C-alpha positions in Angstrom: -6.8 9.2 10.7 -9.1 12.1 11.0 -12.6 11.7 9.3 -13.6 14.0 6.1 -16.5 14.2 4.1 -14.7 12.7 1.1 -12.1 12.1 -0.7 -9.8 15.4 -1.1 -6.5 16.4 -3.1 -4.0 18.3 -0.6 -3.1 21.7 -1.7 -0.8 21.5 -4.7 -0.6 18.1 -5.2 0.3 17.2 -8.7 2.3 14.3 -8.1 2.4 11.1 -5.2 4.5 8.2 -4.7 2.0 5.6 -4.7 2.7 2.8 -2.4 0.6 -0.3 -3.6 0.4 -3.7 -2.1 -1.0 -5.2 -5.1 -3.1 -4.2 -8.2 -6.7 -4.9 -6.8 -6.2 -2.0 -4.0 -4.5 0.5 -6.0 -6.7 0.3 -9.3 -9.8 2.6 -8.1 -7.4 5.1 -6.2 -5.0 5.6 -9.2 -8.3 5.9 -11.7 -9.3 8.5 -8.8 -6.1 10.3 -8.7 -5.9 10.8 -12.7 -9.4 11.9 -12.7 -8.6 14.9 -10.3 -5.2 15.7 -11.8 -2.8 13.6 -9.6 -0.1 11.7 -11.5 0.9 8.6 -9.3 4.2 6.6 -9.4 3.6 3.6 -8.3 6.1 2.0 -5.7 5.8 -2.1 -5.5 7.9 -2.3 -2.0 6.4 -5.3 -0.1 8.7 -7.7 1.8 6.3 -8.6 4.2 4.6 -11.0 1.3 5.0 -14.9 1.4 5.9 -17.1 -0.1 7.7 -15.6 -3.2 5.6 -17.3 -5.6 2.8 -14.8 -3.9 5.0 -11.7 -4.1 5.7 -12.5 -7.6 1.9 -13.0 -8.4 1.2 -9.6 -6.9 4.0 -8.1 -8.5 3.3 -8.8 -11.7 -0.4 -7.8 -11.5 0.4 -4.4 -10.2 2.8 -4.0 -13.2 0.5 -5.1 -15.3 -2.0 -2.5 -14.1 0.4 0.5 -14.4 1.6 -0.4 -17.8 -1.9 -0.7 -19.2 -2.4 3.3 -18.1 1.2 4.5 -19.0 2.4 5.0 -15.1 5.6 4.4 -13.9 6.3 1.9 -11.9 9.0 0.8 -9.5 9.7 -2.2 -8.3 12.0 -2.7 -4.8 14.0 -5.7 -3.3 11.7 -8.2 -2.0 13.7 -8.9 1.4 11.4 -11.1 3.4 14.7 -11.6 5.8 14.7 -8.1 6.6 11.4 -7.9 7.4 11.4 -10.7 9.6 14.1 -8.8 11.5 11.9 -5.8 11.6 8.9 -7.9 13.1 10.8 -10.0 15.5 9.1 -10.8 18.5 5.9 -10.2 17.2 5.0 -13.2 15.2 2.1 -14.0 18.2 0.7 -10.9 17.4 -3.0 -10.9 16.0 -3.5 -9.4 12.8 -4.2 -5.2 13.3 -1.7 -5.8 16.1 1.8 -4.4 16.7 3.1 -6.3 13.8 1.0 -4.5 11.6 2.2 -1.5 12.7 6.1 -2.6 12.2 5.3 -3.7 8.7 3.2 -0.3 7.8 6.3 1.4 9.3 9.0 -0.4 7.2 7.3 -0.1 4.0 5.8 3.9 4.3 9.8 4.9 5.3 11.0 3.4 1.6 8.2 4.8 0.2 8.7 8.2 1.8 12.7 7.8 0.6 11.9 7.0 -2.8 9.7 10.2 -3.2 12.6 12.3 -1.9 14.9 10.7 -4.2 12.7 11.4 -7.1 12.0 14.9 -6.2 8.2 13.9 -5.6 6.9 15.9 -2.3 3.9 13.6 -1.1 3.4 10.0 -0.9 0.2 7.7 0.1 -0.8 4.3 0.5 -3.1 1.6 -0.9 -3.1 0.1 2.4 -5.8 2.5 3.4 -8.2 1.0 1.3 -8.6 -2.3 2.9 -11.1 -2.5 5.5 -9.2 -5.4 7.1 -6.5 -2.6 7.8 -6.5 -0.1 11.0 -6.5 3.3 9.6 -5.1 4.8 12.8 -2.2 2.3 12.4 -1.6 3.6 8.8 -1.5 7.1 9.8 0.9 6.7 12.6 3.2 4.6 10.3 2.9 7.1 7.6 3.8 9.9 9.8 6.6 8.0 11.0 7.9 7.6 7.5 7.5 11.5 6.7 9.5 12.7 9.8 12.3 10.2 8.8 12.3 11.4 5.1 13.0 15.0 5.4 10.9 17.0 2.4 8.2 14.5 2.3 4.7 15.1 3.1 2.1 11.8 3.9 -1.1 12.3 2.5 -3.2 10.6 5.2 -6.6 9.4 3.6 -9.4 6.8 3.8 -9.1 5.5 0.4 -12.6 3.4 1.6 -14.8 6.8 0.9 -16.4 8.0 -2.3 -17.3 4.7 -4.1 -13.8 3.7 -4.2 -14.4 0.4 -2.6 -17.4 -0.3 -4.7 -15.0 0.6 -7.7 -12.1 -1.3 -6.9 -14.4 -4.4 -6.8 -15.3 -3.4 -10.5 -12.3 -2.6 -11.4 -11.0 -6.3 -10.1 -13.5 -8.2 -12.8 -12.7 -5.6 -15.3 -9.1 -6.2 -15.3 -9.4 -10.2 -14.1 -6.7 -9.5 -11.2 -5.4 -12.0 -9.3 -7.4 -11.5 -6.1 -5.4 -12.6 -3.0 -7.0 -14.2 0.2 -4.5 -13.0 3.0 -2.9 -9.8 3.5 0.5 -11.1 2.7 3.1 -12.6 5.3 2.9 -16.1 6.6 1.2 -14.7 9.4 -1.8 -13.2 8.1 -1.7 -16.3 5.8 -2.1 -18.5 9.2 -5.0 -16.6 10.4 -7.1 -16.3 7.3 -6.5 -20.2 6.8 -5.6 -22.1 10.2 -5.3 -25.3 8.5 -2.0 -24.0 7.1 -0.6 -22.9 10.4 
């Protein structure tokens, strides 16, 4: 991902389909967008999250956050089996490896397609706010999704800048968000807590 001095709104962007992995990661980004004249529609598509109870907890928090701000929030299906098929053969890859790239690409392809369906030209992802993710993989996944959904444009942005990481932590406490301890899939759970392996 190209380094810039700070976060910048692409010219002409007023609406964006924002793929949200969870409420804590989206909170500061949404706040920043609203303050800069960008109206996000939150798209919750995370078939990687496991187990289902974890998925539901994160989904509930994301929806609660969006509703508190009066922002449109879209839920997509939790199809963990489809996700497992997408990452088949990559189960033993380390975190930040090829499995993560496939995971990001699957989720951003769906985001780009949803944006096009709704007449929103731009899409972005909260994945780029996490220090545990590789920004180059997120940009690669976003550009692949853009190519697969003609008419869509990926807003490649490092959302860790301009104090957003610190603001995220403040909002997490203010909202009392559930704060997960692993990325989402069973393989990241195993990495975060070897006792579960």
